[in-house]
N, C-alpha and C positions, 0 to 999 in steps of 0.2 A: 964301539958296539952300541947298537940301539937296543935298549932294554924293554922287554915286554913286562908289564905289571898288570895283574888282575886284582882289582880292589874288591875284596870279599869279606870285609870285617864288620859288616852291619849286623844288626840284631834281628832282622826279619820280622819286626814287630807288626807290620801291616799284613804280613802273610800268615802269621800265627804259629809258625813252626820253622825249623831250619830249612829254608828253601834251597840252600846250596846242595842239600842231599836229595832234593826232588828228582825223581827219575822221569826223564822225558821219553815218552813212548815205551815205558817199561824197561828202558835200556840203560842209559848212562846218566849219572848224576849231572845236574845242570852245570855246576862249576867245573866238572871234569870235561864237559863238552867245549866250553870256551877255552879251557886250558889246552885241549888238543888242537883247536884251531890256531891259537896264538903260537903254540910250540912248533907248528908246521912251518911257520915263517920265522919266528924268533925262538930258537931252541932253548935259550937260557931264561925263558919267561918265568917269573916268580908270582905265585899266588899269595896275596897278603891277607891273612886271617886275624881275627881277634885271638887273644891268648887262650881263651876258654873253649876254642873249637878243635879239640883234639881229634874227634871222629873224622871231620873233613880233612884235617891235616894228615892223618894216617892213611886215609883212602887215596888222597892225591899222591902222597909219597910212594905208596905201593904201585901206582901207575907211572912212577918215574918223574913226577913233577917236583919242581922246586917250590918250597913253602917257606914263608917268613911270617913273623907275628908282629903286629902293630902294638907297640907299648901304650899308645894313646888313643886307640880306637873308641874307647868308652867316651871320649870327648867329642866324637863325631867324625864325619866323613873327611873333612879337610885335614884333620890331624892324622888320619890314616894315610892320606896322600903325602903329607909332609914326612911321615915315618918311612913310607915306601921309597921316596926319592932319596932320603938320607941314607937308607940301606944300600942304595945302588948309585951313589953320588958320582962314581967315576964313569958312568955311561956317557955316550955322546948325544943321547936323546932317549926319550921314553914314549912308549905308547901305553896309555892308560885305558884299560878296559874294565868293564863292570862285571862282577861275578853273577849278576842276575840278567845278563843280556847274552844268552847262549846261541843266538842265531846269526851272529855276525860272521860273514864269510871270510875265509882266509885271504881271498883276493883283496878284500878291503884293507886288511892289516898290511898286506904287501904294498898296496898303493900308498898307505900312510908312511910306511918305512921309506919308500922311494921318495916321497915328497921331502922328508927330512934329509935324505942323502943328497937331494938336489938343492938344499939350502933353505928350505922353509923354516921359519921361526916356530910357527905353530901350524899344524895341519888338522883340519876338521872334516870328517866325511859328510857328504850331503846327498840325500836321496829325494828326488822330486823337490829340490830346493829347500829341504828341511834338514838342518844340521842334527847330527847325532853323535854317538860314541862308537868306538874309542876315539880319544883325542891324542894328538902327538905333539910333543914339545921338544925343541932342541935344547942343548945344554946351556944356551944363553939364559934359560929360565931356572937353572938349578937352584940358585939362592932363593928366588921368589917362591918356588914350589916347596922348598924345605921350610919356608916361613909361613905357610898357610895355617890359618887358625879359624876359629868361629867367626871372627870379624872380617877377615880378609881371605875369602875362599876362592875355590877354583872358578866358580861362576863369575865372580867379580874380576878375577884375573883375565878371563876370556873376554869379558865385556870391555875392560880397560885396554886390552891389546887387540881389539877387533881389526884395526887397520893392518896388523901384521899376520892375520890368519890367512892361510892358503886353504881355500875350499877345494876339496877333492870329491868330484862327482862320482858316485858309485851306484850301481844297480843292486842295492842291498837294503831291503826294508828292515833287516835285522838290526841296523844301527839305530832304529827308532823304537825298538820294542824291548821293554824290560818286563820281568815277572815280579810284580809288587804284591799282588793279591791273588787268592785262589782263583778268582774269576778270569784272570789273565791266562790261565791254563787252557780254557776253552778257546780263546782267541789263538793261542799258540798251536793247538791241535788243528784248528781250521786252516790257518794260513801258513804254518811252517812244518808241522809234523806230518800231517796227512795230505799235503798238497803235492 
């Protein structure tokens, strides 16, 4: 089984409040939106949160989402990835999505899963020749992903393994857009919500 993972254990420090709870278009919380997209393709998707995010955990669980907690998220993003892979180590591959990238299309997730099924080692979506997220890894990278830390992170792994990356061309600008700061909401409303 290919495992969907939504990495959502950050502190939202640049945003100034818990952006995971941010309602998009007055409707659905941001992290719930990406969870819905991921689950439509990978039903056993797990959202990985920090241990102190009980509100988001409860809200996601009430919507039928699987939730897990990163024991080491306080040490940074790469430790969250390592925890997430360790918790799902028996998967045949992983699609790693970001909890602050709610506009990724389900079709993109489907194409990444298909790339893994066809033998890709790593699959990265590309829109207008720009790489984005989610990224997909085959089980060949299990040990390396579980060993990520502050020194040897996901970015370094992708750079080191560049020759083994399968680029998946998608018509999906959502792979390039994350909500980091309040100003990003204006861009989201213009290009994604009200378009």
